[in-house]
C-alpha positions, 0 to 999 in steps of 0.5 A: 500499500502506498503512503500517501503522506510520504507522497504528498511530502515528496511532490511538495519537494518537487514543486518547491524545487520547480518554484525555487529553480523558476525563480532563479532563472528569471532572476539571473534574465532579469539581472543580465537584461537590465544590466545591458548583458556586458561582462568585464570585456564590455564594461569602458573604463573611464579615463580618471578626470584631472586633479583640481587645483586648489587656490589659497585664500588670501584673508580670511573673510568677516561676517 
């Protein structure tokens, strides 16, 4: 005779795995589509900006 509780547990486990795998696939698909599908080879490196030169204040400001 088949134990119905064991069958139900196994069915719940399989359903949980299918749902988890589906959510993972959708998550990765959305992440890479929103990220532009770019990997490290497709990234552009912007040149570093020139350092700003600060001018010293000659006299303190008074209020």
